N, CA, C and O atoms as a CHARMM CRD file, in Angstrom:
* protein
*
  376
    1    1 MET  N     -1.74300  54.25900  60.04000 PROA 1      0.00000
    2    1 MET  CA    -2.06400  55.67100  60.38800 PROA 1      0.00000
    3    1 MET  C     -3.33700  55.93800  59.34600 PROA 1      0.00000
    4    1 MET  O     -3.53100  55.37300  58.26900 PROA 1      0.00000
    5    2 GLN  N     -4.06000  56.85400  59.91400 PROA 2      0.00000
    6    2 GLN  CA    -5.15800  57.25000  59.36000 PROA 2      0.00000
    7    2 GLN  C     -4.84400  58.82600  58.73300 PROA 2      0.00000
    8    2 GLN  O     -4.38700  59.68000  59.49200 PROA 2      0.00000
    9    3 ILE  N     -5.09700  59.11000  57.43700 PROA 3      0.00000
   10    3 ILE  CA    -4.93700  60.50400  57.00000 PROA 3      0.00000
   11    3 ILE  C     -6.34800  60.94900  56.59600 PROA 3      0.00000
   12    3 ILE  O     -7.10700  60.26200  55.91400 PROA 3      0.00000
   13    4 LEU  N     -6.61100  62.11100  57.06000 PROA 4      0.00000
   14    4 LEU  CA    -7.79500  62.90300  56.57200 PROA 4      0.00000
   15    4 LEU  C     -7.25200  63.67700  55.14900 PROA 4      0.00000
   16    4 LEU  O     -6.15600  64.22600  55.04100 PROA 4      0.00000
   17    5 THR  N     -8.15300  63.59700  54.22700 PROA 5      0.00000
   18    5 THR  CA    -7.83500  64.27500  52.96800 PROA 5      0.00000
   19    5 THR  C     -9.04600  65.13500  52.80400 PROA 5      0.00000
   20    5 THR  O    -10.15500  64.82100  53.23600 PROA 5      0.00000
   21    6 ILE  N     -8.74800  66.35000  52.09100 PROA 6      0.00000
   22    6 ILE  CA    -9.68200  67.24100  51.79000 PROA 6      0.00000
   23    6 ILE  C     -9.28900  67.76500  50.30300 PROA 6      0.00000
   24    6 ILE  O     -8.15800  68.08400  49.93600 PROA 6      0.00000
   25    7 ASP  N    -10.39900  67.77800  49.58600 PROA 7      0.00000
   26    7 ASP  CA   -10.11200  68.02600  48.07900 PROA 7      0.00000
   27    7 ASP  C     -9.80500  69.41900  47.98300 PROA 7      0.00000
   28    7 ASP  O    -10.22500  70.23100  48.80800 PROA 7      0.00000
   29    8 LYS  N     -8.92200  69.79600  46.78100 PROA 8      0.00000
   30    8 LYS  CA    -8.74500  71.22300  46.76500 PROA 8      0.00000
   31    8 LYS  C     -8.91100  71.04700  45.06400 PROA 8      0.00000
   32    8 LYS  O     -8.10300  70.41700  44.38200 PROA 8      0.00000
   33    9 MET  N    -10.20800  71.78200  44.49200 PROA 9      0.00000
   34    9 MET  CA   -10.14300  71.83000  43.07500 PROA 9      0.00000
   35    9 MET  C     -9.23200  72.91100  42.74200 PROA 9      0.00000
   36    9 MET  O     -9.11400  73.92600  43.42700 PROA 9      0.00000
   37   10 LYS  N     -8.48600  72.63000  41.50000 PROA 10     0.00000
   38   10 LYS  CA    -7.64800  73.60900  40.89100 PROA 10     0.00000
   39   10 LYS  C     -8.54800  74.89800  40.16900 PROA 10     0.00000
   40   10 LYS  O     -9.66400  74.76000  39.67000 PROA 10     0.00000
   41   11 GLU  N     -7.89900  75.96300  40.23400 PROA 11     0.00000
   42   11 GLU  CA    -8.44400  77.27000  39.63600 PROA 11     0.00000
   43   11 GLU  C     -9.08200  77.16800  38.35700 PROA 11     0.00000
   44   11 GLU  O     -8.43600  76.55400  37.50800 PROA 11     0.00000
   45   12 GLY  N    -10.18000  77.61900  38.02500 PROA 12     0.00000
   46   12 GLY  CA   -10.82700  77.59600  36.78700 PROA 12     0.00000
   47   12 GLY  C    -11.53700  76.40800  36.46300 PROA 12     0.00000
   48   12 GLY  O    -12.12100  76.40500  35.37900 PROA 12     0.00000
   49   13 VAL  N    -11.61200  75.28900  37.26300 PROA 13     0.00000
   50   13 VAL  CA   -12.35900  73.97000  37.03700 PROA 13     0.00000
   51   13 VAL  C    -13.72000  74.34800  37.47100 PROA 13     0.00000
   52   13 VAL  O    -13.87900  75.02700  38.48500 PROA 13     0.00000
   53   14 ASN  N    -14.62000  73.97500  36.81300 PROA 14     0.00000
   54   14 ASN  CA   -15.99700  74.13100  36.99100 PROA 14     0.00000
   55   14 ASN  C    -16.68000  72.78400  36.62800 PROA 14     0.00000
   56   14 ASN  O    -16.09300  71.80700  36.16100 PROA 14     0.00000
   57   15 ASP  N    -18.02200  72.87600  36.91300 PROA 15     0.00000
   58   15 ASP  CA   -18.87600  71.60000  36.62200 PROA 15     0.00000
   59   15 ASP  C    -18.87900  70.90900  35.19800 PROA 15     0.00000
   60   15 ASP  O    -18.93200  69.70200  34.96500 PROA 15     0.00000
   61   16 GLU  N    -18.80400  72.03400  34.24000 PROA 16     0.00000
   62   16 GLU  CA   -18.73600  71.46800  32.89100 PROA 16     0.00000
   63   16 GLU  C    -17.55600  70.94400  32.66500 PROA 16     0.00000
   64   16 GLU  O    -17.48100  70.18500  31.69900 PROA 16     0.00000
   65   17 ILE  N    -16.53500  71.15300  33.33800 PROA 17     0.00000
   66   17 ILE  CA   -15.07300  70.40900  32.99500 PROA 17     0.00000
   67   17 ILE  C    -15.06200  69.14700  33.91500 PROA 17     0.00000
   68   17 ILE  O    -14.56700  68.11400  33.46500 PROA 17     0.00000
   69   18 LEU  N    -15.58100  69.17100  35.18100 PROA 18     0.00000
   70   18 LEU  CA   -15.63500  68.01900  35.76300 PROA 18     0.00000
   71   18 LEU  C    -16.74600  66.72600  35.28000 PROA 18     0.00000
   72   18 LEU  O    -16.49900  65.52000  35.31300 PROA 18     0.00000
   73   19 THR  N    -17.80000  67.27100  34.91100 PROA 19     0.00000
   74   19 THR  CA   -18.90200  66.16500  34.63500 PROA 19     0.00000
   75   19 THR  C    -18.45400  64.96700  33.71800 PROA 19     0.00000
   76   19 THR  O    -18.83500  63.82800  33.98700 PROA 19     0.00000
   77   20 PRO  N    -17.75800  65.18700  32.78500 PROA 20     0.00000
   78   20 PRO  CA   -17.52300  64.05400  31.91400 PROA 20     0.00000
   79   20 PRO  C    -16.41700  63.02400  32.56400 PROA 20     0.00000
   80   20 PRO  O    -16.32000  61.89500  32.08300 PROA 20     0.00000
   81   21 HSD  N    -15.62000  63.41000  33.61800 PROA 21     0.00000
   82   21 HSD  CA   -14.78600  62.46900  34.50300 PROA 21     0.00000
   83   21 HSD  C    -15.46400  61.87300  35.35400 PROA 21     0.00000
   84   21 HSD  O    -15.00600  60.77500  35.67000 PROA 21     0.00000
   85   22 LEU  N    -16.68500  62.28000  36.00800 PROA 22     0.00000
   86   22 LEU  CA   -17.30900  61.74100  37.16000 PROA 22     0.00000
   87   22 LEU  C    -17.51600  60.35400  37.18200 PROA 22     0.00000
   88   22 LEU  O    -17.34700  59.82000  38.27800 PROA 22     0.00000
   89   23 PRO  N    -17.86000  59.59400  36.18100 PROA 23     0.00000
   90   23 PRO  CA   -18.14300  58.13400  36.30500 PROA 23     0.00000
   91   23 PRO  C    -16.98400  57.38500  36.56900 PROA 23     0.00000
   92   23 PRO  O    -17.04100  56.44600  37.36200 PROA 23     0.00000
   93   24 GLN  N    -15.65900  57.76900  35.84600 PROA 24     0.00000
   94   24 GLN  CA   -14.54600  57.13700  36.04000 PROA 24     0.00000
   95   24 GLN  C    -13.92500  57.47700  37.56500 PROA 24     0.00000
   96   24 GLN  O    -13.27800  56.63800  38.19200 PROA 24     0.00000
   97   25 GLU  N    -14.20100  58.76800  38.05300 PROA 25     0.00000
   98   25 GLU  CA   -13.98400  59.01100  39.34800 PROA 25     0.00000
   99   25 GLU  C    -14.54800  58.23800  40.40300 PROA 25     0.00000
  100   25 GLU  O    -13.93900  57.71100  41.33400 PROA 25     0.00000
  101   26 LEU  N    -15.92300  58.21800  40.13700 PROA 26     0.00000
  102   26 LEU  CA   -16.56000  57.29800  41.11500 PROA 26     0.00000
  103   26 LEU  C    -16.21800  55.84800  41.29200 PROA 26     0.00000
  104   26 LEU  O    -16.16400  55.21800  42.34800 PROA 26     0.00000
  105   27 ALA  N    -16.00000  55.43600  40.07800 PROA 27     0.00000
  106   27 ALA  CA   -15.41700  53.93700  39.90100 PROA 27     0.00000
  107   27 ALA  C    -14.05000  53.59400  40.48000 PROA 27     0.00000
  108   27 ALA  O    -13.81700  52.47100  40.92700 PROA 27     0.00000
  109   28 ALA  N    -13.13400  54.59000  40.46800 PROA 28     0.00000
  110   28 ALA  CA   -11.98700  54.67500  41.02700 PROA 28     0.00000
  111   28 ALA  C    -11.90500  54.75700  42.60000 PROA 28     0.00000
  112   28 ALA  O    -11.13100  54.11800  43.31300 PROA 28     0.00000
  113   29 THR  N    -12.79200  55.60800  42.97300 PROA 29     0.00000
  114   29 THR  CA   -13.02800  55.81000  44.30400 PROA 29     0.00000
  115   29 THR  C    -13.55200  54.57400  44.98100 PROA 29     0.00000
  116   29 THR  O    -12.99500  54.24600  46.02900 PROA 29     0.00000
  117   30 ILE  N    -14.54300  53.84300  44.53000 PROA 30     0.00000
  118   30 ILE  CA   -15.06000  52.68700  45.07000 PROA 30     0.00000
  119   30 ILE  C    -13.91500  51.73000  45.12500 PROA 30     0.00000
  120   30 ILE  O    -13.72200  51.14100  46.18800 PROA 30     0.00000
  121   31 ASN  N    -13.13400  51.50500  44.10400 PROA 31     0.00000
  122   31 ASN  CA   -12.19800  50.51500  43.98100 PROA 31     0.00000
  123   31 ASN  C    -11.36200  50.69300  45.19700 PROA 31     0.00000
  124   31 ASN  O    -11.19900  49.73500  45.95300 PROA 31     0.00000
  125   32 LEU  N    -10.78200  51.93400  45.45700 PROA 32     0.00000
  126   32 LEU  CA    -9.91200  52.04700  46.43800 PROA 32     0.00000
  127   32 LEU  C    -10.60800  51.90500  47.87500 PROA 32     0.00000
  128   32 LEU  O     -9.90200  51.62500  48.84400 PROA 32     0.00000
  129   33 TYR  N    -11.93500  52.08900  48.01400 PROA 33     0.00000
  130   33 TYR  CA   -12.55400  51.64300  49.19600 PROA 33     0.00000
  131   33 TYR  C    -12.72600  50.35900  49.08200 PROA 33     0.00000
  132   33 TYR  O    -12.45700  49.84500  50.16800 PROA 33     0.00000
  133   34 LEU  N    -13.08800  49.46600  48.19800 PROA 34     0.00000
  134   34 LEU  CA   -12.98100  48.05100  48.21700 PROA 34     0.00000
  135   34 LEU  C    -11.54700  47.34800  48.47500 PROA 34     0.00000
  136   34 LEU  O    -11.45800  46.17900  48.85000 PROA 34     0.00000
  137   35 GLU  N    -10.53800  48.10900  48.25700 PROA 35     0.00000
  138   35 GLU  CA    -9.27500  47.76400  48.57800 PROA 35     0.00000
  139   35 GLU  C     -8.68000  48.11500  49.92000 PROA 35     0.00000
  140   35 GLU  O     -7.58300  47.71900  50.31300 PROA 35     0.00000
  141   36 GLU  N     -9.60100  48.98200  50.65900 PROA 36     0.00000
  142   36 GLU  CA    -9.42900  49.10100  51.99400 PROA 36     0.00000
  143   36 GLU  C     -8.27700  50.23800  52.07400 PROA 36     0.00000
  144   36 GLU  O     -7.54600  50.31500  53.06100 PROA 36     0.00000
  145   37 LYS  N     -8.19200  50.90600  51.23100 PROA 37     0.00000
  146   37 LYS  CA    -7.29100  52.09100  51.27600 PROA 37     0.00000
  147   37 LYS  C     -8.02500  53.45800  51.76500 PROA 37     0.00000
  148   37 LYS  O     -7.51900  54.29300  52.51400 PROA 37     0.00000
  149   38 ILE  N     -9.16800  53.50600  51.25500 PROA 38     0.00000
  150   38 ILE  CA   -10.16700  54.60800  51.73000 PROA 38     0.00000
  151   38 ILE  C    -11.18300  54.17000  52.67400 PROA 38     0.00000
  152   38 ILE  O    -12.25500  53.66900  52.33400 PROA 38     0.00000
  153   39 ARG  N    -10.84400  54.35700  53.76800 PROA 39     0.00000
  154   39 ARG  CA   -11.83200  54.06900  54.90000 PROA 39     0.00000
  155   39 ARG  C    -13.28700  54.39600  55.03100 PROA 39     0.00000
  156   39 ARG  O    -14.19600  53.61000  55.29500 PROA 39     0.00000
  157   40 THR  N    -13.36800  55.81000  54.78400 PROA 40     0.00000
  158   40 THR  CA   -14.50400  56.55300  54.93700 PROA 40     0.00000
  159   40 THR  C    -14.42700  57.53900  53.96500 PROA 40     0.00000
  160   40 THR  O    -13.35000  58.10000  53.76400 PROA 40     0.00000
  161   41 PHE  N    -15.64600  57.89200  53.19100 PROA 41     0.00000
  162   41 PHE  CA   -15.61500  59.06600  52.31800 PROA 41     0.00000
  163   41 PHE  C    -17.01200  59.60900  52.47200 PROA 41     0.00000
  164   41 PHE  O    -18.02800  58.93700  52.65100 PROA 41     0.00000
  165   42 TYR  N    -16.92000  60.95800  52.37300 PROA 42     0.00000
  166   42 TYR  CA   -17.90400  62.06000  52.55800 PROA 42     0.00000
  167   42 TYR  C    -18.12800  63.04200  51.44900 PROA 42     0.00000
  168   42 TYR  O    -17.15300  63.42900  50.80400 PROA 42     0.00000
  169   43 PHE  N    -19.43600  63.51500  51.15100 PROA 43     0.00000
  170   43 PHE  CA   -19.49800  64.59000  50.31300 PROA 43     0.00000
  171   43 PHE  C    -19.68800  65.75500  51.27500 PROA 43     0.00000
  172   43 PHE  O    -20.36900  65.68300  52.29800 PROA 43     0.00000
  173   44 ARG  N    -18.96300  66.94200  50.82100 PROA 44     0.00000
  174   44 ARG  CA   -19.04300  68.08100  51.74800 PROA 44     0.00000
  175   44 ARG  C    -20.33500  68.72600  51.68800 PROA 44     0.00000
  176   44 ARG  O    -21.06600  68.54100  50.71500 PROA 44     0.00000
  177   45 LYS  N    -20.67400  69.46800  52.65000 PROA 45     0.00000
  178   45 LYS  CA   -21.98200  70.19000  52.64200 PROA 45     0.00000
  179   45 LYS  C    -21.93400  71.63500  52.42800 PROA 45     0.00000
  180   45 LYS  O    -22.89100  72.28200  52.00300 PROA 45     0.00000
  181   46 ASP  N    -20.60500  72.20100  52.78300 PROA 46     0.00000
  182   46 ASP  CA   -20.38200  73.47800  52.61500 PROA 46     0.00000
  183   46 ASP  C    -19.93700  74.07000  51.10400 PROA 46     0.00000
  184   46 ASP  O    -19.82200  75.26700  50.83800 PROA 46     0.00000
  185   47 ARG  N    -19.73000  73.03600  50.24800 PROA 47     0.00000
  186   47 ARG  CA   -19.27200  73.24400  48.75400 PROA 47     0.00000
  187   47 ARG  C    -19.12900  72.07700  48.10800 PROA 47     0.00000
  188   47 ARG  O    -18.94500  71.03500  48.73700 PROA 47     0.00000
  189   48 PRO  N    -19.18700  72.10800  46.96000 PROA 48     0.00000
  190   48 PRO  CA   -19.01000  70.66200  46.31200 PROA 48     0.00000
  191   48 PRO  C    -17.54500  70.05500  46.31300 PROA 48     0.00000
  192   48 PRO  O    -16.61400  70.64200  45.76100 PROA 48     0.00000
  193   49 GLY  N    -17.41900  69.01500  46.87600 PROA 49     0.00000
  194   49 GLY  CA   -16.25500  68.35900  46.95500 PROA 49     0.00000
  195   49 GLY  C    -16.32600  67.08700  47.82000 PROA 49     0.00000
  196   49 GLY  O    -17.41100  66.60600  48.14700 PROA 49     0.00000
  197   50 VAL  N    -15.20200  66.57800  48.16400 PROA 50     0.00000
  198   50 VAL  CA   -15.13000  65.26200  49.02500 PROA 50     0.00000
  199   50 VAL  C    -14.08000  65.29600  50.18800 PROA 50     0.00000
  200   50 VAL  O    -13.12500  66.06700  50.10000 PROA 50     0.00000
  201   51 VAL  N    -14.20000  64.65700  51.03800 PROA 51     0.00000
  202   51 VAL  CA   -13.17400  64.29300  52.18500 PROA 51     0.00000
  203   51 VAL  C    -13.21200  62.90700  52.33300 PROA 51     0.00000
  204   51 VAL  O    -14.27500  62.29500  52.43700 PROA 51     0.00000
  205   52 PHE  N    -11.93100  62.28600  52.35100 PROA 52     0.00000
  206   52 PHE  CA   -11.63200  60.87500  52.53300 PROA 52     0.00000
  207   52 PHE  C    -10.89700  60.55500  53.87300 PROA 52     0.00000
  208   52 PHE  O    -10.23400  61.51000  54.27700 PROA 52     0.00000
  209   53 ILE  N    -10.86200  59.59800  54.54700 PROA 53     0.00000
  210   53 ILE  CA    -9.97400  59.16400  55.56600 PROA 53     0.00000
  211   53 ILE  C     -9.40300  57.80300  55.07800 PROA 53     0.00000
  212   53 ILE  O    -10.15400  56.86400  54.81600 PROA 53     0.00000
  213   54 LEU  N     -8.19000  57.73200  54.97700 PROA 54     0.00000
  214   54 LEU  CA    -7.52100  56.93800  54.20300 PROA 54     0.00000
  215   54 LEU  C     -6.40800  56.06300  55.41500 PROA 54     0.00000
  216   54 LEU  O     -5.77900  56.61700  56.31600 PROA 54     0.00000
  217   55 GLU  N     -6.41700  54.75800  55.13300 PROA 55     0.00000
  218   55 GLU  CA    -5.68500  53.90300  56.05400 PROA 55     0.00000
  219   55 GLU  C     -4.24200  53.36500  55.22000 PROA 55     0.00000
  220   55 GLU  O     -4.06700  52.35700  54.53500 PROA 55     0.00000
  221   56 CYS  N     -3.29700  54.49600  55.59300 PROA 56     0.00000
  222   56 CYS  CA    -1.92000  54.18700  54.82500 PROA 56     0.00000
  223   56 CYS  C     -0.88500  54.22400  55.79500 PROA 56     0.00000
  224   56 CYS  O     -1.09600  54.87600  56.81700 PROA 56     0.00000
  225   57 GLU  N      0.34700  53.55600  55.63200 PROA 57     0.00000
  226   57 GLU  CA     1.48900  53.66800  56.28200 PROA 57     0.00000
  227   57 GLU  C      2.23400  55.27300  56.24400 PROA 57     0.00000
  228   57 GLU  O      2.98700  55.66000  57.13800 PROA 57     0.00000
  229   58 SER  N      1.93600  55.93400  55.27700 PROA 58     0.00000
  230   58 SER  CA     2.50100  57.47300  55.45600 PROA 58     0.00000
  231   58 SER  C      1.79900  58.23400  54.23800 PROA 58     0.00000
  232   58 SER  O      1.30300  57.67700  53.25800 PROA 58     0.00000
  233   59 ILE  N      1.84400  59.55100  54.46900 PROA 59     0.00000
  234   59 ILE  CA     1.46500  60.47000  53.64400 PROA 59     0.00000
  235   59 ILE  C      1.76000  60.38700  52.30100 PROA 59     0.00000
  236   59 ILE  O      0.94800  60.74400  51.44800 PROA 59     0.00000
  237   60 GLU  N      3.12000  59.83700  51.97300 PROA 60     0.00000
  238   60 GLU  CA     3.50700  59.50300  50.65600 PROA 60     0.00000
  239   60 GLU  C      2.53000  58.63200  50.06700 PROA 60     0.00000
  240   60 GLU  O      1.89900  58.91500  49.04900 PROA 60     0.00000
  241   61 GLU  N      2.39600  57.41500  50.81800 PROA 61     0.00000
  242   61 GLU  CA     1.47900  56.39600  50.25800 PROA 61     0.00000
  243   61 GLU  C      0.11600  56.83100  49.98200 PROA 61     0.00000
  244   61 GLU  O     -0.46800  56.38100  48.99700 PROA 61     0.00000
  245   62 VAL  N     -0.44700  57.67500  50.77500 PROA 62     0.00000
  246   62 VAL  CA    -1.67500  58.32200  50.59200 PROA 62     0.00000
  247   62 VAL  C     -1.69600  59.12400  49.17200 PROA 62     0.00000
  248   62 VAL  O     -2.63300  59.01400  48.38000 PROA 62     0.00000
  249   63 ARG  N     -0.56100  59.93700  48.94400 PROA 63     0.00000
  250   63 ARG  CA    -0.32300  60.71600  47.68300 PROA 63     0.00000
  251   63 ARG  C     -0.45500  59.71400  46.58600 PROA 63     0.00000
  252   63 ARG  O     -1.19900  59.98600  45.64400 PROA 63     0.00000
  253   64 LYS  N      0.22800  58.52100  46.61500 PROA 64     0.00000
  254   64 LYS  CA     0.37900  57.59200  45.34000 PROA 64     0.00000
  255   64 LYS  C     -0.84700  56.96500  45.15500 PROA 64     0.00000
  256   64 LYS  O     -1.31500  56.70900  44.04500 PROA 64     0.00000
  257   65 THR  N     -1.44200  56.68000  46.34800 PROA 65     0.00000
  258   65 THR  CA    -2.93900  56.30100  46.01800 PROA 65     0.00000
  259   65 THR  C     -4.06600  57.22100  45.53600 PROA 65     0.00000
  260   65 THR  O     -5.01000  56.81300  44.85900 PROA 65     0.00000
  261   66 LEU  N     -3.92400  58.34100  45.88300 PROA 66     0.00000
  262   66 LEU  CA    -5.01700  59.29500  45.47200 PROA 66     0.00000
  263   66 LEU  C     -4.48500  59.84600  43.86300 PROA 66     0.00000
  264   66 LEU  O     -5.25500  60.30900  43.02100 PROA 66     0.00000
  265   67 ASP  N     -3.24500  59.70100  43.71000 PROA 67     0.00000
  266   67 ASP  CA    -2.89300  59.96000  42.31300 PROA 67     0.00000
  267   67 ASP  C     -3.23800  59.08900  41.32100 PROA 67     0.00000
  268   67 ASP  O     -2.89700  59.31100  40.16000 PROA 67     0.00000
  269   68 GLN  N     -3.96900  57.97900  41.67800 PROA 68     0.00000
  270   68 GLN  CA    -4.65300  57.10400  40.81300 PROA 68     0.00000
  271   68 GLN  C     -5.89000  57.69200  40.26100 PROA 68     0.00000
  272   68 GLN  O     -6.27500  57.39300  39.13100 PROA 68     0.00000
  273   69 LEU  N     -6.54100  58.53900  41.04100 PROA 69     0.00000
  274   69 LEU  CA    -7.94500  59.14200  40.64300 PROA 69     0.00000
  275   69 LEU  C     -7.85900  59.93200  39.41500 PROA 69     0.00000
  276   69 LEU  O     -6.93500  60.72900  39.25000 PROA 69     0.00000
  277   70 PRO  N     -8.86300  59.73100  38.46500 PROA 70     0.00000
  278   70 PRO  CA    -8.92700  60.34700  37.37600 PROA 70     0.00000
  279   70 PRO  C     -8.68500  61.88900  37.32300 PROA 70     0.00000
  280   70 PRO  O     -7.96700  62.46800  36.50700 PROA 70     0.00000
  281   71 LEU  N     -9.41200  62.45500  38.33800 PROA 71     0.00000
  282   71 LEU  CA    -9.29500  63.91300  38.46600 PROA 71     0.00000
  283   71 LEU  C     -7.93300  64.37900  38.75000 PROA 71     0.00000
  284   71 LEU  O     -7.50300  65.39100  38.19500 PROA 71     0.00000
  285   72 VAL  N     -7.24800  63.72200  39.55600 PROA 72     0.00000
  286   72 VAL  CA    -5.95200  64.04200  39.96300 PROA 72     0.00000
  287   72 VAL  C     -5.08100  63.85300  38.79900 PROA 72     0.00000
  288   72 VAL  O     -4.25400  64.74900  38.62900 PROA 72     0.00000
  289   73 GLN  N     -5.08300  62.91200  37.98400 PROA 73     0.00000
  290   73 GLN  CA    -4.36400  62.62300  36.64200 PROA 73     0.00000
  291   73 GLN  C     -4.71300  63.56200  35.85700 PROA 73     0.00000
  292   73 GLN  O     -3.80300  64.00800  35.15900 PROA 73     0.00000
  293   74 GLU  N     -5.96000  64.11900  35.70500 PROA 74     0.00000
  294   74 GLU  CA    -6.04500  65.13300  34.72500 PROA 74     0.00000
  295   74 GLU  C     -5.51000  66.48800  35.17800 PROA 74     0.00000
  296   74 GLU  O     -5.40400  67.38900  34.34500 PROA 74     0.00000
  297   75 GLY  N     -5.19000  66.67000  36.36600 PROA 75     0.00000
  298   75 GLY  CA    -4.79200  67.99900  36.83800 PROA 75     0.00000
  299   75 GLY  C     -5.85100  68.86700  37.36000 PROA 75     0.00000
  300   75 GLY  O     -5.65900  70.03800  37.68900 PROA 75     0.00000
  301   76 LEU  N     -6.98800  68.24700  37.42700 PROA 76     0.00000
  302   76 LEU  CA    -8.35400  69.14500  38.05200 PROA 76     0.00000
  303   76 LEU  C     -8.25200  69.02800  39.43000 PROA 76     0.00000
  304   76 LEU  O     -9.12900  69.71900  39.94700 PROA 76     0.00000
  305   77 LEU  N     -7.57500  68.46300  40.24500 PROA 77     0.00000
  306   77 LEU  CA    -8.05300  68.15900  41.65300 PROA 77     0.00000
  307   77 LEU  C     -6.73500  67.85900  42.41200 PROA 77     0.00000
  308   77 LEU  O     -5.88700  67.14300  41.87900 PROA 77     0.00000
  309   78 ASP  N     -6.53900  68.39300  43.64900 PROA 78     0.00000
  310   78 ASP  CA    -5.62200  68.01900  44.42800 PROA 78     0.00000
  311   78 ASP  C     -6.03400  67.85500  46.02000 PROA 78     0.00000
  312   78 ASP  O     -7.15000  68.17000  46.43200 PROA 78     0.00000
  313   79 PHE  N     -5.17400  67.41600  46.71000 PROA 79     0.00000
  314   79 PHE  CA    -5.77600  67.14300  48.32700 PROA 79     0.00000
  315   79 PHE  C     -5.09200  67.73900  49.30200 PROA 79     0.00000
  316   79 PHE  O     -3.87100  67.76500  49.15100 PROA 79     0.00000
  317   80 GLU  N     -5.50300  68.18300  50.17900 PROA 80     0.00000
  318   80 GLU  CA    -4.52000  68.52400  51.50400 PROA 80     0.00000
  319   80 GLU  C     -4.63400  67.00900  52.46200 PROA 80     0.00000
  320   80 GLU  O     -5.57700  66.22100  52.53200 PROA 80     0.00000
  321   81 TYR  N     -3.61400  66.98300  52.97400 PROA 81     0.00000
  322   81 TYR  CA    -3.26500  65.70200  53.73600 PROA 81     0.00000
  323   81 TYR  C     -3.15100  66.01400  55.16900 PROA 81     0.00000
  324   81 TYR  O     -2.38200  66.91300  55.50700 PROA 81     0.00000
  325   82 ILE  N     -3.84400  65.35900  56.06400 PROA 82     0.00000
  326   82 ILE  CA    -3.84500  65.71900  57.40400 PROA 82     0.00000
  327   82 ILE  C     -3.68700  64.45700  58.23700 PROA 82     0.00000
  328   82 ILE  O     -4.69000  63.75300  58.35700 PROA 82     0.00000
  329   83 PRO  N     -2.39400  64.02600  58.91200 PROA 83     0.00000
  330   83 PRO  CA    -2.57500  62.87900  59.56000 PROA 83     0.00000
  331   83 PRO  C     -3.13800  62.92600  60.83700 PROA 83     0.00000
  332   83 PRO  O     -2.95600  63.94100  61.51000 PROA 83     0.00000
  333   84 LEU  N     -3.94500  61.77800  61.38600 PROA 84     0.00000
  334   84 LEU  CA    -4.84000  61.66200  62.38400 PROA 84     0.00000
  335   84 LEU  C     -4.26200  60.71700  63.40300 PROA 84     0.00000
  336   84 LEU  O     -3.71400  59.69500  62.98900 PROA 84     0.00000
  337   85 GLY  N     -4.32200  60.93200  64.56300 PROA 85     0.00000
  338   85 GLY  CA    -3.96500  60.09100  65.69700 PROA 85     0.00000
  339   85 GLY  C     -5.02500  60.08800  66.72200 PROA 85     0.00000
  340   85 GLY  O     -6.15600  60.56700  66.65500 PROA 85     0.00000
  341   86 PRO  N     -4.28000  59.27900  67.95800 PROA 86     0.00000
  342   86 PRO  CA    -5.16700  59.47700  69.18500 PROA 86     0.00000
  343   86 PRO  C     -5.14500  60.69600  69.84400 PROA 86     0.00000
  344   86 PRO  O     -4.29100  61.57800  69.75400 PROA 86     0.00000
  345   87 LEU  N     -6.29500  60.66800  70.60800 PROA 87     0.00000
  346   87 LEU  CA    -6.62500  62.12800  71.30500 PROA 87     0.00000
  347   87 LEU  C     -5.42800  61.95300  72.40100 PROA 87     0.00000
  348   87 LEU  O     -5.64900  61.07300  73.23300 PROA 87     0.00000
  349   88 GLU  N     -4.49300  62.48700  72.49800 PROA 88     0.00000
  350   88 GLU  CA    -3.35500  62.61000  73.43300 PROA 88     0.00000
  351   88 GLU  C     -3.77200  62.88700  74.85500 PROA 88     0.00000
  352   88 GLU  O     -3.45500  62.17000  75.80500 PROA 88     0.00000
  353   89 PRO  N     -4.41600  63.84500  74.92400 PROA 89     0.00000
  354   89 PRO  CA    -5.14100  64.64300  76.38000 PROA 89     0.00000
  355   89 PRO  C     -5.59300  63.52000  76.96700 PROA 89     0.00000
  356   89 PRO  O     -5.46100  63.55100  78.19100 PROA 89     0.00000
  357   90 LEU  N     -6.11000  62.47600  76.50700 PROA 90     0.00000
  358   90 LEU  CA    -6.72400  61.42300  77.40000 PROA 90     0.00000
  359   90 LEU  C     -5.80700  60.69200  78.41000 PROA 90     0.00000
  360   90 LEU  O     -6.17300  60.05100  79.39500 PROA 90     0.00000
  361   91 LYS  N     -4.71300  60.88100  78.03300 PROA 91     0.00000
  362   91 LYS  CA    -3.64500  60.27600  78.88500 PROA 91     0.00000
  363   91 LYS  C     -3.68100  61.01800  80.20100 PROA 91     0.00000
  364   91 LYS  O     -3.23500  60.36300  81.14200 PROA 91     0.00000
  365   92 MET  N     -4.03100  62.00900  80.43100 PROA 92     0.00000
  366   92 MET  CA    -4.19100  62.78700  81.69100 PROA 92     0.00000
  367   92 MET  C     -5.28700  62.11900  82.33400 PROA 92     0.00000
  368   92 MET  O     -5.30000  62.22100  83.56100 PROA 92     0.00000
  369   93 LEU  N     -5.93200  61.65900  81.95900 PROA 93     0.00000
  370   93 LEU  CA    -7.29600  61.02100  82.69500 PROA 93     0.00000
  371   93 LEU  C     -6.92300  59.72100  83.39100 PROA 93     0.00000
  372   93 LEU  O     -7.78000  59.29000  84.16200 PROA 93     0.00000
  373   94 PHE  N     -5.91300  59.08700  83.27400 PROA 94     0.00000
  374   94 PHE  CA    -5.37700  57.87200  83.69100 PROA 94     0.00000
  375   94 PHE  C     -4.11600  58.04000  84.42900 PROA 94     0.00000
  376   94 PHE  O     -3.51900  57.05500  84.86300 PROA 94     0.00000
């Protein structure tokens, strides 16, 4: 199953608080990508932040995976989880 995740910065968190954690956050993100947990990742254009698409068996597995990220461990960041699937209306065409 693929899960779309959208970051949610905790209230009161700013660049000054985030910046010291970014090298570790990037390393952890790349490791999850190389482990084929994170399939795709994007930087948001509407505001600072990230969007990931993960390949996991469940939303619980995605939570456990992203809980490894330093910003999540520090309580600075959380995610919204959206399960993705096939475009069901395509069945009507066949």
